[in-house]
DOKOLLO-46590 format. One record per atom (N, C-alpha, C, O): residue number from 1; residue in three letters; x, y, z. Coordinates in pm, 1 decimal, always signed. Last residue first. Example, Ala and Ser with C-alpha at 12.3 -4.5 7.8 and 13.67 -1.06 7.14 Angstrom:
<balos>
{2 "SER" {+1285.0 -225.0 +708.0}},
{2 "SER" {+1367.0 -106.0 +714.0}},
{2 "SER" {+1290.0 +3.0 +787.0}},
{2 "SER" {+1340.9 +113.8 +803.9}},
{1 "ALA" {+1319.0 -569.0 +780.0}},
{1 "ALA" {+1230.0 -450.0 +780.0}},
{1 "ALA" {+1320.0 -330.0 +780.0}},
{1 "ALA" {+1423.6 -331.9 +846.5}},
</balos>
This chain:
<balos>
{80 "ASP" {+7601.7 +10934.3 +10075.2}},
{80 "ASP" {+7626.7 +10852.2 +9946.1}},
{80 "ASP" {+7574.2 +10937.0 +9830.7}},
{80 "ASP" {+7581.5 +10895.3 +9715.1}},
{79 "GLY" {+7568.7 +11086.3 +10289.1}},
{79 "GLY" {+7692.3 +11110.8 +10231.4}},
{79 "GLY" {+7699.1 +11045.1 +10094.8}},
{79 "GLY" {+7779.3 +11082.2 +10009.1}},
{78 "PRO" {+7397.6 +10830.9 +10473.0}},
{78 "PRO" {+7417.7 +10951.4 +10448.0}},
{78 "PRO" {+7558.9 +11024.5 +10388.7}},
{78 "PRO" {+7659.3 +11010.0 +10458.5}},
{77 "SER" {+7337.3 +10549.9 +10269.2}},
{77 "SER" {+7397.1 +10588.7 +10381.7}},
{77 "SER" {+7413.6 +10742.5 +10361.9}},
{77 "SER" {+7440.5 +10785.2 +10249.6}},
{76 "ALA" {+7088.7 +10361.3 +10145.8}},
{76 "ALA" {+7190.3 +10449.8 +10135.7}},
{76 "ALA" {+7239.3 +10474.0 +10262.9}},
{76 "ALA" {+7187.4 +10422.3 +10361.8}},
{75 "ARG" {+6875.5 +10106.2 +10005.5}},
{75 "ARG" {+6955.1 +10167.4 +10110.7}},
{75 "ARG" {+7052.9 +10251.7 +10065.2}},
{75 "ARG" {+7106.4 +10230.0 +9956.5}},
{74 "LEU" {+6586.1 +10001.0 +9908.3}},
{74 "LEU" {+6678.2 +10088.5 +9862.9}},
{74 "LEU" {+6742.8 +10141.3 +9979.3}},
{74 "LEU" {+6680.0 +10216.6 +10053.7}},
{73 "SER" {+6421.5 +9682.4 +9855.6}},
{73 "SER" {+6455.6 +9786.7 +9935.4}},
{73 "SER" {+6570.4 +9871.8 +9867.8}},
{73 "SER" {+6641.9 +9820.7 +9781.7}},
{72 "CYS" {+6186.1 +9477.2 +9794.8}},
{72 "CYS" {+6265.6 +9534.1 +9745.2}},
{72 "CYS" {+6292.1 +9658.1 +9815.7}},
{72 "CYS" {+6200.4 +9737.2 +9837.9}},
{71 "ARG" {+5946.0 +9323.6 +9942.2}},
{71 "ARG" {+6087.9 +9308.4 +9974.1}},
{71 "ARG" {+6201.0 +9377.5 +9930.9}},
{71 "ARG" {+6307.4 +9364.7 +9991.5}},
{70 "ALA" {+5690.3 +9342.1 +9909.2}},
{70 "ALA" {+5773.8 +9469.2 +9974.8}},
{70 "ALA" {+5897.4 +9445.3 +9994.9}},
{70 "ALA" {+5968.0 +9525.1 +10056.6}},
{69 "GLU" {+5588.1 +9132.6 +9811.5}},
{69 "GLU" {+5576.9 +9249.4 +9729.9}},
{69 "GLU" {+5666.5 +9353.3 +9761.4}},
{69 "GLU" {+5714.1 +9435.0 +9682.6}},
{68 "GLU" {+5614.4 +8933.8 +10026.0}},
{68 "GLU" {+5692.8 +8929.9 +9902.5}},
{68 "GLU" {+5703.1 +9060.1 +9824.6}},
{68 "GLU" {+5810.7 +9096.1 +9776.9}},
{67 "PRO" {+5608.6 +9096.6 +10332.3}},
{67 "PRO" {+5540.1 +9025.3 +10226.7}},
{67 "PRO" {+5628.2 +9040.4 +10106.0}},
{67 "PRO" {+5701.5 +9137.3 +10085.8}},
{66 "TRP" {+5898.7 +9049.8 +10552.7}},
{66 "TRP" {+5814.2 +9146.6 +10499.2}},
{66 "TRP" {+5760.3 +9056.2 +10379.3}},
{66 "TRP" {+5827.5 +8966.1 +10329.0}},
{65 "SER" {+6070.1 +8909.6 +10684.7}},
{65 "SER" {+5955.1 +8891.2 +10752.7}},
{65 "SER" {+5865.0 +8974.2 +10644.2}},
{65 "SER" {+5744.0 +8956.6 +10658.5}},
{64 "ALA" {+6325.4 +8915.0 +10563.1}},
{64 "ALA" {+6225.9 +8812.2 +10519.3}},
{64 "ALA" {+6113.3 +8790.3 +10606.9}},
{64 "ALA" {+6058.7 +8680.3 +10614.8}},
{63 "SER" {+6386.6 +9176.9 +10653.2}},
{63 "SER" {+6329.3 +9158.7 +10537.3}},
{63 "SER" {+6285.1 +9033.3 +10499.3}},
{63 "SER" {+6206.7 +9027.9 +10404.6}},
{62 "GLU" {+6499.7 +9303.0 +10894.0}},
{62 "GLU" {+6418.8 +9161.0 +10897.8}},
{62 "GLU" {+6338.2 +9157.8 +10759.3}},
{62 "GLU" {+6217.7 +9133.7 +10766.7}},
{61 "ALA" {+6642.1 +9541.7 +10858.6}},
{61 "ALA" {+6714.3 +9404.7 +10881.5}},
{61 "ALA" {+6638.8 +9289.2 +10868.8}},
{61 "ALA" {+6691.3 +9182.3 +10837.4}},
{60 "CYS" {+6466.1 +9741.3 +10852.0}},
{60 "CYS" {+6554.7 +9699.5 +10708.1}},
{60 "CYS" {+6611.0 +9568.1 +10737.5}},
{60 "CYS" {+6627.0 +9486.7 +10646.5}},
{59 "CYS" {+6367.5 +9741.0 +11106.3}},
{59 "CYS" {+6280.3 +9737.3 +10987.6}},
{59 "CYS" {+6376.3 +9666.5 +10870.4}},
{59 "CYS" {+6355.6 +9558.1 +10815.6}},
{58 "SER" {+6603.4 +9851.9 +11266.4}},
{58 "SER" {+6551.4 +9681.4 +11263.2}},
{58 "SER" {+6431.2 +9643.3 +11151.9}},
{58 "SER" {+6409.2 +9526.6 +11119.3}},
{57 "SER" {+6773.2 +10079.0 +11108.5}},
{57 "SER" {+6647.6 +10029.4 +11172.8}},
{57 "SER" {+6626.8 +9892.0 +11161.8}},
{57 "SER" {+6632.9 +9827.6 +11057.1}},
{56 "ARG" {+6951.8 +10246.8 +10957.9}},
{56 "ARG" {+6983.1 +10147.5 +11078.2}},
{56 "ARG" {+6885.9 +10089.5 +11154.3}},
{56 "ARG" {+6913.8 +10049.2 +11267.2}},
{55 "ILE" {+6775.1 +10394.9 +10786.1}},
{55 "ILE" {+6868.1 +10302.9 +10733.1}},
{55 "ILE" {+6930.8 +10192.1 +10831.4}},
{55 "ILE" {+6955.8 +10076.4 +10797.5}},
{54 "PRO" {+6418.0 +10419.6 +10881.1}},
{54 "PRO" {+6574.2 +10481.2 +10905.1}},
{54 "PRO" {+6661.2 +10346.8 +10849.4}},
{54 "PRO" {+6627.6 +10229.3 +10863.7}},
{53 "THR" {+6203.2 +10419.7 +10598.3}},
{53 "THR" {+6227.8 +10351.2 +10740.6}},
{53 "THR" {+6401.2 +10411.0 +10750.8}},
{53 "THR" {+6479.2 +10435.8 +10658.8}},
{52 "LEU" {+5939.6 +10370.0 +10405.2}},
{52 "LEU" {+6030.7 +10456.0 +10441.3}},
{52 "LEU" {+6066.8 +10435.3 +10597.4}},
{52 "LEU" {+5988.2 +10434.2 +10692.2}},
{51 "VAL" {+5842.5 +10148.3 +10147.5}},
{51 "VAL" {+5848.4 +10177.2 +10291.6}},
{51 "VAL" {+5974.6 +10269.7 +10320.4}},
{51 "VAL" {+6086.3 +10251.2 +10272.0}},
{50 "VAL" {+5645.4 +10150.0 +9849.9}},
{50 "VAL" {+5747.0 +10186.6 +9907.9}},
{50 "VAL" {+5757.0 +10184.0 +10098.1}},
{50 "VAL" {+5660.2 +10225.4 +10161.9}},
{49 "ASP" {+5393.2 +10010.8 +9805.5}},
{49 "ASP" {+5518.7 +10015.7 +9699.2}},
{49 "ASP" {+5640.6 +10040.2 +9779.1}},
{49 "ASP" {+5732.8 +9958.7 +9777.4}},
{48 "THR" {+5141.7 +9817.6 +9941.2}},
{48 "THR" {+5261.7 +9913.1 +9990.8}},
{48 "THR" {+5361.1 +9876.3 +9884.9}},
{48 "THR" {+5407.2 +9763.9 +9865.0}},
{47 "PRO" {+4822.9 +9712.9 +10050.3}},
{47 "PRO" {+4912.4 +9726.4 +9933.6}},
{47 "PRO" {+5019.7 +9830.8 +9951.1}},
{47 "PRO" {+4977.1 +9942.9 +9978.8}},
{46 "THR" {+4796.0 +9569.3 +10373.6}},
{46 "THR" {+4785.7 +9701.0 +10296.2}},
{46 "THR" {+4892.7 +9700.1 +10160.4}},
{46 "THR" {+5015.0 +9689.0 +10168.4}},
{45 "ARG" {+4876.8 +9373.7 +10505.3}},
{45 "ARG" {+4747.6 +9364.3 +10490.8}},
{45 "ARG" {+4698.4 +9490.2 +10394.1}},
{45 "ARG" {+4584.2 +9502.8 +10350.1}},
{44 "SER" {+5181.7 +9377.3 +10525.1}},
{44 "SER" {+5111.7 +9236.5 +10501.6}},
{44 "SER" {+4962.7 +9284.1 +10463.1}},
{44 "SER" {+4920.7 +9216.7 +10369.0}},
{43 "ALA" {+5204.7 +9618.9 +10604.7}},
{43 "ALA" {+5266.1 +9582.0 +10479.6}},
{43 "ALA" {+5178.7 +9458.5 +10463.6}},
{43 "ALA" {+5099.9 +9459.2 +10369.1}},
{42 "VAL" {+5129.7 +9586.8 +10885.7}},
{42 "VAL" {+5048.8 +9689.7 +10789.0}},
{42 "VAL" {+5094.1 +9647.0 +10681.1}},
{42 "VAL" {+4993.3 +9618.2 +10616.6}},
{41 "SER" {+5319.4 +9402.0 +10950.7}},
{41 "SER" {+5180.8 +9383.5 +10991.6}},
{41 "SER" {+5107.9 +9463.9 +10877.9}},
{41 "SER" {+5038.0 +9409.9 +10792.2}},
{40 "VAL" {+5574.9 +9531.3 +10920.5}},
{40 "VAL" {+5539.1 +9403.1 +10865.3}},
{40 "VAL" {+5400.8 +9382.9 +10867.8}},
{40 "VAL" {+5358.7 +9336.2 +10761.9}},
{39 "ALA" {+5519.2 +9743.7 +11121.4}},
{39 "ALA" {+5536.9 +9771.2 +10983.9}},
{39 "ALA" {+5506.4 +9651.3 +10897.2}},
{39 "ALA" {+5422.1 +9661.4 +10808.1}},
{38 "GLU" {+5504.5 +9620.2 +11373.4}},
{38 "GLU" {+5390.6 +9690.5 +11326.2}},
{38 "GLU" {+5412.0 +9715.9 +11173.1}},
{38 "GLU" {+5312.0 +9706.5 +11101.9}},
{37 "GLU" {+5786.4 +9518.5 +11372.6}},
{37 "GLU" {+5665.1 +9429.1 +11370.0}},
{37 "GLU" {+5529.3 +9484.6 +11312.2}},
{37 "GLU" {+5457.7 +9425.6 +11231.2}},
{36 "SER" {+5927.5 +9748.9 +11362.7}},
{36 "SER" {+5934.8 +9663.7 +11248.9}},
{36 "SER" {+5820.8 +9566.8 +11247.6}},
{36 "SER" {+5764.2 +9534.4 +11143.2}},
{35 "ASP" {+5707.8 +10033.1 +11494.7}},
{35 "ASP" {+5828.6 +9948.9 +11508.2}},
{35 "ASP" {+5839.5 +9846.2 +11375.8}},
{35 "ASP" {+5758.1 +9865.3 +11285.5}},
{34 "CYS" {+5544.7 +10226.5 +11409.7}},
{34 "CYS" {+5633.7 +10278.3 +11506.2}},
{34 "CYS" {+5752.5 +10157.3 +11535.6}},
{34 "CYS" {+5862.1 +10180.8 +11586.3}},
{33 "ALA" {+5382.7 +10310.8 +11093.9}},
{33 "ALA" {+5406.2 +10196.1 +11179.8}},
{33 "ALA" {+5531.9 +10268.6 +11284.4}},
{33 "ALA" {+5604.6 +10356.7 +11238.4}},
{32 "GLU" {+5121.0 +10396.5 +10876.3}},
{32 "GLU" {+5226.7 +10418.5 +10946.4}},
{32 "GLU" {+5260.0 +10340.1 +11055.4}},
{32 "GLU" {+5165.4 +10295.2 +11120.2}},
{31 "GLY" {+5001.0 +10387.3 +10544.4}},
{31 "GLY" {+5004.0 +10363.1 +10672.0}},
{31 "GLY" {+5129.8 +10418.4 +10750.2}},
{31 "GLY" {+5223.6 +10475.3 +10694.5}},
{30 "VAL" {+5008.2 +10523.0 +10285.5}},
{30 "VAL" {+4877.0 +10406.3 +10317.8}},
{30 "VAL" {+4894.3 +10355.2 +10486.7}},
{30 "VAL" {+4804.7 +10291.7 +10542.4}},
{29 "VAL" {+5023.2 +10806.1 +10125.5}},
{29 "VAL" {+5069.5 +10750.2 +10248.5}},
{29 "VAL" {+4968.6 +10658.8 +10318.9}},
{29 "VAL" {+4874.1 +10695.3 +10389.0}},
{28 "GLU" {+5070.7 +10837.1 +9785.5}},
{28 "GLU" {+4972.2 +10802.5 +9902.6}},
{28 "GLU" {+5017.3 +10763.0 +10009.4}},
{28 "GLU" {+5069.4 +10652.4 +9994.9}},
{27 "ILE" {+5149.3 +11038.1 +9512.4}},
{27 "ILE" {+5214.2 +10969.6 +9632.0}},
{27 "ILE" {+5089.2 +10951.5 +9734.6}},
{27 "ILE" {+5016.4 +11047.4 +9760.2}},
{26 "ASP" {+5102.8 +11218.4 +9308.9}},
{26 "ASP" {+5089.8 +11067.4 +9273.1}},
{26 "ASP" {+5172.9 +10985.0 +9400.3}},
{26 "ASP" {+5245.4 +10887.3 +9381.5}},
{25 "ASP" {+5072.2 +11473.2 +9422.7}},
{25 "ASP" {+4955.8 +11400.3 +9353.3}},
{25 "ASP" {+4974.9 +11271.0 +9337.2}},
{25 "ASP" {+4877.5 +11196.4 +9347.6}},
{24 "GLU" {+5177.4 +11588.7 +9728.7}},
{24 "GLU" {+5241.5 +11507.0 +9611.1}},
{24 "GLU" {+5108.8 +11451.0 +9555.1}},
{24 "GLU" {+5036.2 +11386.4 +9630.7}},
{23 "GLY" {+5154.8 +11647.3 +9993.6}},
{23 "GLY" {+5153.2 +11753.1 +9880.7}},
{23 "GLY" {+5166.5 +11705.9 +9763.2}},
{23 "GLY" {+5168.3 +11791.1 +9674.5}},
{22 "ASP" {+5200.1 +11437.7 +10146.3}},
{22 "ASP" {+5040.5 +11472.5 +10107.1}},
{22 "ASP" {+5044.7 +11562.6 +10017.6}},
{22 "ASP" {+4943.8 +11574.9 +9948.2}},
{21 "LEU" {+5481.7 +11441.7 +10206.0}},
{21 "LEU" {+5411.9 +11344.8 +10094.0}},
{21 "LEU" {+5273.8 +11372.2 +10040.3}},
{21 "LEU" {+5233.7 +11343.4 +9927.6}},
{20 "LEU" {+5494.5 +11620.3 +10387.1}},
{20 "LEU" {+5560.7 +11617.8 +10292.4}},
{20 "LEU" {+5500.7 +11557.5 +10156.9}},
{20 "LEU" {+5480.8 +11607.2 +10046.1}},
{19 "ALA" {+5334.5 +11548.7 +10611.6}},
{19 "ALA" {+5310.2 +11665.5 +10541.6}},
{19 "ALA" {+5385.3 +11681.8 +10394.8}},
{19 "ALA" {+5336.7 +11748.4 +10303.4}},
{18 "ARG" {+5463.8 +11279.5 +10642.1}},
{18 "ARG" {+5307.3 +11267.5 +10594.5}},
{18 "ARG" {+5265.7 +11409.0 +10526.8}},
{18 "ARG" {+5193.9 +11416.0 +10427.1}},
{17 "LEU" {+5708.4 +11366.7 +10742.3}},
{17 "LEU" {+5692.9 +11293.7 +10606.4}},
{17 "LEU" {+5547.1 +11295.6 +10549.3}},
{17 "LEU" {+5520.3 +11310.8 +10430.2}},
{16 "GLY" {+5605.7 +11486.8 +10981.8}},
{16 "GLY" {+5693.1 +11563.7 +10874.1}},
{16 "GLY" {+5681.6 +11478.5 +10750.1}},
{16 "GLY" {+5639.6 +11536.0 +10649.6}},
{15 "ALA" {+5489.9 +11273.7 +11101.5}},
{15 "ALA" {+5409.7 +11391.5 +11074.0}},
{15 "ALA" {+5498.4 +11467.0 +10962.1}},
{15 "ALA" {+5445.0 +11501.3 +10856.6}},
{14 "HIS" {+5718.6 +11082.2 +11142.9}},
{14 "HIS" {+5570.2 +11051.2 +11102.1}},
{14 "HIS" {+5511.8 +11184.4 +11012.2}},
{14 "HIS" {+5495.5 +11190.7 +10890.3}},
{13 "ILE" {+5868.1 +11245.3 +11308.2}},
{13 "ILE" {+5930.6 +11193.9 +11172.8}},
{13 "ILE" {+5813.6 +11166.0 +11083.7}},
{13 "ILE" {+5804.3 +11213.1 +10970.4}},
{12 "LEU" {+5731.7 +11250.2 +11530.0}},
{12 "LEU" {+5766.5 +11376.3 +11449.3}},
{12 "LEU" {+5820.8 +11351.8 +11299.7}},
{12 "LEU" {+5813.3 +11427.4 +11202.8}},
{11 "ALA" {+5736.9 +11022.0 +11637.0}},
{11 "ALA" {+5604.5 +11071.1 +11593.0}},
{11 "ALA" {+5645.6 +11194.7 +11499.0}},
{11 "ALA" {+5580.5 +11221.9 +11398.1}},
{10 "GLN" {+5966.9 +10768.7 +11582.9}},
{10 "GLN" {+5956.3 +10901.6 +11628.4}},
{10 "GLN" {+5812.9 +10990.3 +11568.2}},
{10 "GLN" {+5803.8 +11013.5 +11447.6}},
{9 "ASP" {+6010.5 +10518.7 +11477.8}},
{9 "ASP" {+5956.5 +10522.7 +11608.7}},
{9 "ASP" {+5945.8 +10667.6 +11656.4}},
{9 "ASP" {+5914.6 +10684.4 +11774.3}},
{8 "ASP" {+5863.6 +10453.1 +11160.3}},
{8 "ASP" {+5971.0 +10514.9 +11218.8}},
{8 "ASP" {+5927.0 +10517.8 +11376.2}},
{8 "ASP" {+5806.0 +10519.2 +11398.6}},
{7 "ALA" {+5772.5 +10402.2 +10851.2}},
{7 "ALA" {+5814.4 +10349.7 +10947.5}},
{7 "ALA" {+5906.6 +10380.2 +11029.8}},
{7 "ALA" {+6023.8 +10352.1 +11004.9}},
{6 "VAL" {+5529.5 +10463.9 +10616.4}},
{6 "VAL" {+5629.4 +10540.5 +10689.4}},
{6 "VAL" {+5653.4 +10454.9 +10822.0}},
{6 "VAL" {+5557.8 +10438.6 +10897.8}},
{5 "LEU" {+5448.3 +10368.9 +10283.8}},
{5 "LEU" {+5441.8 +10323.5 +10435.4}},
{5 "LEU" {+5551.0 +10370.9 +10519.6}},
{5 "LEU" {+5663.5 +10324.4 +10500.6}},
{4 "VAL" {+5271.5 +10451.1 +9989.6}},
{4 "VAL" {+5394.8 +10447.0 +10093.4}},
{4 "VAL" {+5351.8 +10419.2 +10218.8}},
{4 "VAL" {+5237.8 +10440.1 +10260.2}},
{3 "ARG" {+5235.1 +10408.0 +9676.1}},
{3 "ARG" {+5180.9 +10395.1 +9792.7}},
{3 "ARG" {+5285.5 +10370.7 +9892.2}},
{3 "ARG" {+5372.9 +10284.7 +9880.9}},
{2 "ILE" {+5192.1 +10601.4 +9388.7}},
{2 "ILE" {+5283.9 +10524.6 +9474.9}},
{2 "ILE" {+5221.9 +10542.9 +9601.2}},
{2 "ILE" {+5168.8 +10646.6 +9641.1}},
{1 "MET" {+4986.8 +10567.8 +9090.8}},
{1 "MET" {+4978.1 +10630.4 +9244.2}},
{1 "MET" {+5079.5 +10525.1 +9322.1}},
{1 "MET" {+5063.6 +10403.0 +9324.1}},
</balos>
């Protein structure tokens, strides 16, 4: 099971990603966050394998704040 945290400041993005991911048998959305501080807090207390966040988000920039288990990130830009 892949445990996913959705971190975005837009509720529509949360809802869309949750709807998309809830249909997958091997993916579980373990949390949602509206900003980087909340995302780090959720990831610190909830086992998380993947954090979905906008590429140019402050969530990506603050990797030193993330728990050790969540520091691996995959970054891409549109068109990559």
